[in-house]
C-alpha positions in Angstrom: -115.5 167.5 -37.1 -113.7 167.6 -34.0 -112.7 164.1 -32.8 -114.1 164.4 -29.4 -117.4 166.3 -30.6 -117.8 163.3 -33.1 -116.9 160.7 -30.4 -119.3 162.5 -27.8 -121.8 162.4 -30.5 -121.8 158.8 -31.2 -121.9 158.2 -27.5 -125.5 159.7 -27.8 -126.8 157.5 -30.2 -125.7 155.0 -28.8 -127.0 155.6 -25.6 -130.6 156.6 -26.8 -130.5 153.3 -29.4 -129.8 151.1 -26.0 -132.5 152.7 -23.6 -135.1 152.0 -26.7 -133.8 148.6 -26.9 -134.2 147.6 -23.8 -137.4 149.2 -23.5 -138.6 147.2 -26.8 -137.0 144.4 -24.8 -138.6 144.1 -21.7 -142.1 145.1 -22.5 -144.4 142.6 -22.7 -145.3 139.4 -25.3 -148.6 142.5 -26.4 -150.3 145.2 -25.3 -153.2 144.5 -22.3 -156.3 144.8 -23.3 -158.4 147.2 -21.0 -161.5 145.7 -19.8 -164.6 146.5 -17.7 -164.5 145.7 -13.8 -167.9 143.9 -14.3 -166.4 142.4 -17.0 -163.4 141.2 -15.2 -165.3 139.5 -12.3 -167.3 137.3 -14.5 -164.2 135.9 -16.1 -163.3 136.0 -12.7 -166.4 133.5 -11.3 -166.3 131.6 -14.4 -162.6 130.8 -14.0 -161.2 131.9 -17.2 -158.3 134.0 -14.6 -155.0 132.1 -14.1 -153.6 135.1 -12.6 -153.1 138.5 -11.4 -150.8 141.3 -10.6 -152.1 143.8 -8.4 -150.1 147.4 -8.3 -152.5 150.4 -6.4 -155.7 150.6 -8.6 -154.4 148.6 -11.8 -154.6 145.0 -12.0 -152.9 143.0 -15.0 -153.2 139.3 -15.6 -153.4 136.4 -18.0 -156.2 134.4 -19.3 -156.5 130.6 -20.1 -156.2 131.5 -23.7 -153.1 133.1 -23.0 -154.4 136.9 -23.8 -153.7 140.0 -21.1 -156.1 142.3 -19.3 -155.9 145.1 -17.6 -158.1 146.8 -15.5 -159.0 149.4 -12.9 -160.7 148.2 -10.1 -162.4 150.3 -6.9 -162.4 150.0 -3.3 -163.6 146.4 -3.2 -162.4 144.5 0.4 -163.9 141.7 -1.4 -161.7 141.1 -4.3 -159.2 139.3 -2.5 -161.2 136.7 -1.2 -163.1 136.4 -4.5 -159.5 135.9 -6.1 -158.6 132.6 -4.0 -162.2 131.4 -4.2 -161.9 130.4 -7.9 -158.2 130.2 -7.5 -156.6 132.6 -9.5 -153.1 133.0 -8.3 -151.9 136.6 -6.9 -149.1 138.6 -6.7 -149.1 142.4 -5.5 -146.6 145.0 -6.4 -146.3 148.4 -4.9 -147.2 151.1 -6.7 -144.1 153.0 -8.7 -144.4 155.3 -11.7 -142.2 155.7 -13.9 -139.0 158.5 -13.5 -140.1 161.5 -15.3 -137.3 161.6 -17.1 -137.5 158.3 -18.1 -140.7 159.0 -19.7 -139.7 162.1 -21.3 -136.8 159.9 -23.0 -139.3 157.4 -23.8 -141.3 159.3 -25.4 -138.8 162.0 -27.6 -135.9 159.5 -27.2 -136.7 158.5 -31.3 -137.3 162.4 -32.2 -133.6 163.0 -30.5 -132.0 160.3 -32.2 -132.6 161.7 -35.7 -131.8 165.2 -34.7 -128.6 163.7 -33.6 -128.3 162.1 -36.5 -129.6 164.7 -39.1 -126.8 167.3 -37.2 -124.1 164.6 -37.0 -124.6 164.5 -41.2 -125.0 168.1 -42.0 -121.3 168.3 -39.8 -119.6 165.7 -41.8 -121.1 167.3 -45.3 -119.8 171.0 -44.8 -116.4 169.6 -43.1 -116.8 170.1 -39.2 -116.6 173.2 -37.2 -119.8 174.9 -36.8 -120.6 175.2 -40.8 -124.1 173.7 -40.4 -125.3 177.2 -39.6 -122.6 179.3 -41.4 -122.6 177.9 -44.7 -122.8 182.0 -45.9 -120.2 182.2 -44.1 -116.4 183.4 -46.1 -114.1 180.5 -46.8 -111.0 183.0 -46.8 -107.9 182.0 -44.5 -106.2 184.9 -42.9 -102.5 184.5 -43.1 -101.0 186.5 -40.0 -98.5 183.9 -39.2 -94.9 185.9 -39.2 -92.8 182.9 -40.6 -95.2 181.4 -43.5 -95.2 185.5 -44.8 -93.2 185.8 -48.1 -91.6 188.9 -49.2 -90.0 190.4 -53.0 -87.2 188.5 -51.8 -88.6 185.1 -52.3 -90.0 185.5 -55.7 -88.0 185.7 -59.2 -87.8 185.7 -62.6 -90.6 188.4 -62.5 -89.5 191.9 -62.0 -91.5 193.8 -64.3 -94.5 192.4 -62.4 -92.8 192.9 -59.1 -92.5 196.6 -60.3 -95.8 197.2 -61.1 -97.2 196.2 -57.4 -94.8 198.5 -55.8 -97.4 201.1 -55.6 -99.4 198.8 -54.3 -97.3 198.2 -51.6 -96.5 201.9 -50.7 -100.6 202.5 -51.0 -100.6 200.6 -47.9 -98.2 201.6 -45.9 -99.0 204.8 -46.3 -102.8 205.8 -47.9 -102.8 209.1 -46.4 -100.2 210.4 -49.2 -102.4 209.5 -51.7 -105.0 211.0 -50.4 -103.5 214.8 -49.7 -103.6 214.2 -53.3 -106.6 213.1 -54.3 -104.8 210.1 -56.2 -106.6 206.7 -56.3 -105.1 203.1 -56.3 -106.4 200.5 -58.4 -109.4 198.7 -56.5 -108.6 195.0 -58.3 -105.1 193.7 -59.3 -105.5 191.0 -61.5 -102.3 189.0 -62.1 -102.6 187.0 -65.8 -100.0 183.9 -66.8 -99.4 180.4 -66.6 -99.8 178.2 -64.5 -97.0 177.6 -61.6 -95.3 181.4 -62.4 -95.7 182.4 -59.0 -99.3 184.6 -59.1 -100.0 183.4 -55.5 -96.7 183.8 -54.1 -96.5 186.9 -55.3 -100.0 188.4 -53.6 -98.5 186.9 -50.4 -95.1 188.7 -50.9 -97.4 191.9 -51.5 -99.0 191.7 -47.9 -95.3 190.8 -46.6 -93.6 193.8 -47.5 -97.1 196.2 -46.6 -97.2 194.0 -43.5 -101.0 193.7 -43.7 -103.3 190.6 -42.7 -104.1 188.6 -45.9 -107.1 186.8 -46.8 -107.1 183.9 -49.7 -109.7 182.1 -50.5 -110.1 180.1 -53.9 -112.8 180.4 -57.0 -114.4 177.4 -55.9 -114.5 178.0 -52.7 -117.9 180.0 -52.9 -120.2 178.2 -55.1 -122.1 175.7 -53.3 -125.3 173.2 -53.5 -126.8 175.6 -51.8 -128.8 178.6 -54.1 -127.4 181.9 -52.6 -124.5 180.7 -50.1 -121.8 181.8 -52.7 -123.1 185.6 -53.1 -123.3 185.5 -49.0 -120.2 184.2 -48.7 -118.7 187.5 -51.2 -120.9 189.7 -49.1 -119.6 187.9 -45.5 -115.6 188.0 -47.1 -115.7 191.5 -48.2 -117.4 192.7 -44.9 -114.6 191.0 -43.0 -111.8 193.1 -45.1 -113.3 196.2 -44.6 -113.0 195.3 -40.3 -109.2 193.9 -40.6 -108.1 197.0 -43.0 -105.8 198.3 -44.3 -105.8 194.7 -46.0 -105.2 192.5 -49.2 -108.3 190.1 -50.1 -107.1 187.3 -53.2 -109.0 185.5 -54.6 -107.5 182.6 -56.7 -108.6 180.7 -59.8 -110.9 183.7 -60.1 -112.2 181.8 -63.6 -114.0 179.1 -61.2 -116.5 182.2 -60.4 -115.8 184.9 -62.6 -116.8 183.0 -65.9 -118.3 184.4 -68.6 -122.4 185.2 -68.1 -124.9 183.2 -70.4 -122.3 180.9 -71.1 -123.8 177.9 -69.6 -127.2 176.0 -69.7 -129.1 177.6 -66.8 -131.3 180.6 -66.7 -129.5 183.8 -66.0 -130.3 182.9 -62.2 -128.0 180.0 -61.8 -125.7 180.0 -58.4 -122.9 180.5 -60.2 -124.2 183.7 -62.4 -125.3 185.5 -58.7 -122.3 185.1 -56.9 -120.4 186.6 -60.1 -123.1 189.6 -59.7 -123.0 189.9 -55.8 -119.0 189.8 -56.4 -119.0 193.0 -59.0 -121.4 195.0 -56.3 -119.1 194.5 -53.8 -116.3 196.0 -55.9 -118.4 198.8 -57.1 -119.7 199.5 -53.1 -116.2 199.8 -51.5 -113.8 202.7 -51.6 -109.6 202.3 -51.9 -109.4 204.2 -49.6 -110.8 202.0 -47.0 -107.8 200.3 -47.4 -109.0 196.8 -48.9 -107.0 195.9 -52.1 -108.6 193.1 -54.1 -105.8 190.6 -55.6 -106.9 187.9 -58.2 -105.3 185.2 -60.4 -105.8 183.3 -63.6 -104.5 181.4 -66.2 -107.5 181.4 -68.2 -108.3 184.9 -69.2 -109.9 185.5 -71.6 -113.0 183.1 -70.0 -113.6 186.3 -67.7 -116.9 187.9 -68.2 -115.7 191.7 -69.3 -117.8 193.1 -66.3 -115.0 191.9 -63.9 -112.1 194.0 -66.1 -113.5 197.2 -66.8 -112.1 199.9 -64.7 -113.3 200.4 -61.6 -112.9 196.6 -60.1 -110.2 194.6 -61.7 -108.5 197.9 -63.6 -105.3 196.5 -63.3 -103.5 193.6 -64.9 -100.5 192.6 -64.1 -99.1 190.2 -66.3 -96.7 187.0 -64.7 -95.0 185.2 -67.6 -92.8 182.3 -67.8 -89.4 183.5 -66.6 -86.4 183.8 -69.0 -83.0 182.3 -68.6 -81.5 185.1 -66.1 -85.1 184.6 -64.1 -84.5 180.7 -64.2 -81.1 180.6 -62.7 -82.4 183.1 -59.9 -85.6 181.2 -59.4 -82.5 178.2 -58.9 -80.2 180.0 -56.4 -83.9 180.9 -54.1 -85.0 177.1 -54.3 -81.3 175.6 -53.8 -80.9 177.8 -50.5 -81.8 174.7 -47.8 -80.3 172.5 -50.7 -76.7 170.9 -49.9 -75.0 171.9 -53.1 -71.5 170.5 -54.2 -69.0 173.3 -54.3 -68.9 175.8 -57.0 -71.5 174.5 -58.5 -73.6 177.1 -61.0 -77.0 177.1 -62.7 -75.8 178.4 -65.8 -76.2 175.0 -67.9 -79.1 174.0 -66.2 -81.0 177.7 -66.8 -80.3 177.5 -70.5 -81.8 173.8 -70.7 -84.9 174.3 -69.0 -86.7 177.0 -71.4 -90.4 177.6 -71.1 -90.3 175.9 -67.2 -92.3 178.1 -64.6 -91.1 178.1 -61.1 -92.9 175.4 -60.4 -91.4 173.5 -62.9 -87.9 174.3 -61.4 -88.6 173.9 -57.9 -89.9 170.5 -58.8 -86.2 170.0 -60.6 -84.5 170.8 -57.3 -86.4 168.2 -55.4 -85.9 165.4 -57.5 -82.2 166.4 -57.6 -81.8 166.5 -54.2 -83.7 162.6 -53.8 -81.7 161.5 -56.4 -78.8 162.2 -54.5 -80.0 161.0 -51.2 -80.6 157.9 -53.2 -77.0 157.3 -54.3 -75.8 158.3 -51.2 -74.1 161.7 -52.8 -72.9 164.0 -49.6 -74.3 166.9 -51.8 -76.3 167.4 -54.8 -74.1 167.7 -57.8 -74.6 169.0 -61.9 -75.4 165.4 -62.9 -78.1 164.9 -60.5 -79.9 168.6 -61.7 -79.5 167.3 -65.4 -80.6 164.1 -64.4 -83.4 165.5 -62.5 -84.1 167.9 -65.4 -84.6 165.4 -68.0 -86.5 162.9 -65.5 -89.3 166.1 -65.8 -89.5 167.0 -69.1 -89.1 163.3 -70.7 -90.2 161.3 -67.5 -88.6 158.6 -65.2 -85.5 156.6 -66.9 -87.3 152.7 -68.1 -83.7 150.9 -67.5 -85.9 147.6 -66.7 -87.6 147.7 -70.6 -86.8 145.2 -72.3 -85.5 146.2 -76.3 -84.4 143.6 -78.8 -81.0 144.7 -80.7 -83.0 145.6 -83.9 -85.0 148.4 -81.7 -81.9 149.4 -79.7 -79.7 150.0 -83.7 -82.8 151.9 -84.7 -83.3 153.9 -81.9 -79.8 154.8 -82.0 -79.3 155.6 -85.7 -82.9 157.4 -85.2 -81.9 159.7 -82.7 -78.1 160.2 -84.3 -79.5 161.2 -87.2 -81.5 164.1 -85.0 -78.0 164.6 -83.4 -76.1 165.5 -86.6 -78.8 167.1 -88.6 -79.0 169.7 -85.2 -75.3 169.9 -85.0 -74.6 170.7 -89.1 -77.7 173.3 -89.5 -76.5 176.5 -88.6 -79.3 178.1 -87.3 -80.2 175.3 -85.2 -79.7 175.5 -81.3 -76.9 173.3 -80.2 -77.2 169.7 -79.0 -76.1 169.0 -75.5 -76.7 165.3 -74.8 -77.7 162.1 -77.0 -79.1 159.5 -75.4 -81.1 155.6 -76.3 -82.2 155.5 -72.8 -85.9 155.5 -72.5 -87.6 157.6 -70.8 -91.1 157.7 -70.8 -93.2 157.2 -73.8 -89.6 157.9 -76.0 -87.2 155.0 -76.4 -84.7 158.0 -77.1 -83.8 161.4 -76.6 -81.8 163.8 -78.4 -81.7 167.6 -76.0 -80.9 171.0 -77.6 -79.2 173.7 -75.0 -80.5 176.7 -76.8 -77.4 179.5 -76.2 -79.5 182.7 -75.9 -83.2 183.1 -75.4 -85.5 183.5 -78.2 -88.6 185.7 -78.2 -88.9 186.1 -82.2 -88.0 182.9 -84.4 -86.9 184.0 -88.2 -88.2 181.3 -91.3 -84.7 180.0 -90.9 -84.8 179.1 -87.8 -88.2 177.0 -87.8 -87.0 175.5 -90.7 -83.9 173.8 -89.1 -86.2 172.6 -86.5 -88.6 170.5 -88.9 -85.3 169.7 -90.5 -83.9 168.4 -87.3 -87.5 166.8 -86.4 -87.2 164.7 -89.6 -83.7 164.2 -89.1 -84.8 160.8 -86.9 -86.9 159.5 -90.2 -84.0 160.4 -93.1 -81.7 158.3 -91.0 -83.8 155.6 -90.9 -84.5 155.0 -94.3 -81.0 155.8 -95.1 -80.0 153.5 -92.9 -82.6 150.0 -92.9 -84.3 151.6 -96.1 -88.2 152.6 -97.1 -89.8 149.6 -96.1 -88.3 149.2 -92.6 -89.1 152.7 -91.0 -90.2 152.3 -87.8 -93.6 154.7 -86.2 -91.0 156.5 -83.8 -90.8 159.5 -86.0 -94.4 159.8 -85.2 -94.0 162.9 -82.3 -91.5 165.0 -84.4 -94.1 164.9 -87.9 -96.3 166.1 -85.3 -94.6 168.9 -84.2 -92.9 169.9 -87.6 -96.7 169.7 -89.1 -97.3 172.5 -86.1 -94.8 174.3 -87.2 -95.0 174.1 -90.8 -98.5 175.2 -90.4 -98.3 178.3 -88.3 -95.9 179.5 -90.2 -98.3 179.7 -93.3 -101.3 180.3 -91.7 -100.4 182.3 -88.9 -96.9 184.3 -89.7 -97.3 184.8 -93.2 -93.7 182.8 -94.2 -95.6 181.6 -97.3 -95.1 183.1 -100.7 -98.1 181.7 -102.2 -100.5 182.2 -99.5 -98.9 185.8 -98.7 -99.1 188.2 -95.1 -102.2 187.2 -94.2 -104.0 185.3 -90.8 -105.4 182.1 -92.0 -106.1 179.7 -88.9 -108.3 180.9 -86.2 -111.5 182.0 -86.5 -114.0 183.4 -83.4 -113.8 181.1 -80.4 -117.2 179.3 -79.8 -117.1 180.1 -75.8 -119.7 177.2 -74.3 -119.5 176.8 -70.4 -115.8 178.2 -70.4 -114.3 175.9 -73.4 -113.4 176.8 -77.1 -115.3 174.0 -78.8 -114.5 175.4 -81.7 -113.5 177.5 -84.5 -115.3 179.7 -87.6 -113.1 179.5 -90.7 -112.9 182.5 -92.7 -111.7 180.9 -95.5 -113.0 178.6 -98.3 -112.2 175.3 -99.5 -109.8 176.6 -102.2 -107.2 177.8 -99.8 -107.3 175.1 -97.5 -106.3 173.2 -100.3 -103.4 175.7 -100.7 -102.8 175.7 -97.3 -102.4 172.0 -97.3 -100.2 172.1 -100.2 -97.7 174.5 -98.7 -97.4 173.0 -95.5 -96.6 169.7 -97.5 -94.1 171.7 -99.5 -92.4 173.0 -96.1 -92.1 169.5 -94.6 -91.3 167.2 -97.9 -88.0 170.2 -98.4 -87.0 169.8 -95.0 -86.8 166.0 -95.0 -85.3 166.0 -98.7 -82.6 168.5 -96.9 -82.0 166.4 -93.6 -81.4 163.1 -95.9 -78.9 165.1 -98.2 -76.7 166.3 -94.5 -76.9 162.7 -93.3 -75.8 160.9 -96.9 -73.4 163.4 -97.0 -72.1 162.4 -93.2 -72.7 159.0 -93.1 -69.8 157.8 -91.3 -70.1 159.9 -89.0 -73.7 158.7 -88.5 -72.4 155.4 -87.9 -69.9 156.2 -85.4 -72.7 158.3 -83.4 -75.1 155.5 -83.4 -72.0 152.8 -82.7 -71.3 155.1 -79.5 -74.8 155.2 -78.4 -75.2 151.6 -78.6 -72.1 151.3 -76.7 -72.4 153.4 -74.0 -76.3 154.6 -74.2 -75.6 158.1 -73.8 -73.1 161.0 -75.7 -72.6 164.6 -74.7 -72.0 167.0 -77.2 -68.6 167.9 -76.5 -68.2 164.0 -78.3 -70.3 165.0 -81.0 -69.1 168.2 -82.0 -65.2 167.1 -82.2 -67.1 163.9 -83.9 -68.1 166.2 -86.8 -64.8 168.1 -86.5 -61.9 165.2 -86.8 -63.4 162.5 -86.5 -64.3 160.0 -83.3 -61.9 160.9 -80.3 -60.3 157.8 -78.9 -61.9 155.9 -76.2 
């Protein structure tokens, strides 16, 4: 709410309350009782009246018993003499009527106060402005400011998605070329992909490249507690788009309003489904030749109503995936355009070490690195700052103040050394980049690997190697400290290894006993847009075989890890000792250790 409007409303309430309070305080102790004139004269003669106040044709006064009276008097020239003869104190006041506005205020003041408070509360509930009388108005924000617009130069790592959108830009720039040939651009473009991959930025970039108005609204902005408001806002949004054509209407997180109908607890007439129905009608009711393109984004395409995805509505899907290693390099370059970097800094190492990072993750990484460098009073951001930020984003902040006993430190050092040595000895494993026993987040240590290339398909040997590396920590603990002294530190390793092994058996057909068949997921049960159960399509005998195969793969990986560490027990001791002394060891030292023994220093 505007501060000036808010202050005016508060002042008005205070004034009305003050007038009402003053009226109450200045009123009589009790309301006077009106009596007949003849009864009044009788009480005067009986000396029951103490004093009177004469004002025009009205007389008010006090009786001996303390009660009040009011009487209307006729023209009686003997009244004053009668009162004086009976010892009544007389006060005469001029006959002054209350001002008209004061009478209105006293009569209507409470109602005015109630209406003012109601308006004030409704405005607060609706977030200010004139929302009280515009609940059905669209909440879409129009972006026209040139400084806030984006272009394709601001987007990296999603080159295929940008190519899919070029046609839309050309249509918005020159729709006549399409009209001449009778071609029609898709009405709706649905961008799907994981969170943080730049779907919203892509939509803004399309509007920036085409130089057209950009209306953005969230799916949750349509739905209100009042029935019919969401459908009204949809109508208003599309009407606004037609008035400003050519333009782009962008609905972010459309799954908030576009979920499967009939999946909830309510009937088919609930507010959310009415809003979706209106959206479907509006997308059917306009022609792309009007110059309005509807774009939407979601990371839950599986919960969208099929009617949204049919041709004629969102009939083109643009996939916005996580960036590959080259895409991550370009994204890092964009986000560091305004960051002061060290001379000759390259992003290859960071890009290779951040598989699975989205554009938002990389932007956060750059920001963390800049803040860290500033805290250290460095003149520029260096590679070590970027690596520190990467570890923080992946594993959490360092816990330097955490007190570890010597036993815990030794155990953690051998645990991480076991991962690192097994990973370095397996030809199919990714090279070790760094080993540390500095606690981060919930982990007491970390062994990070540096993939040499982006893998989109992983073969059986690579998966077995990853399971074997995960088992290396527990195998090292058992070799050095004995089976009775192993700790809970391998819990997360077992979880990840078991997940890979089960997928190998049930999804990827990598078990000779089970064979090439998918057994993991059945039909998804959608309830309120979420998967709350899976329909298992196999019996108990098959389930027992699956468990046996998973256990077999995990056991073989553990035995392989233990065998490798037994054969290189001296290297395990050397690396653990180095970790205890320096806390962090890079991959170069480890490779030199395995080739020719530990280097000096």
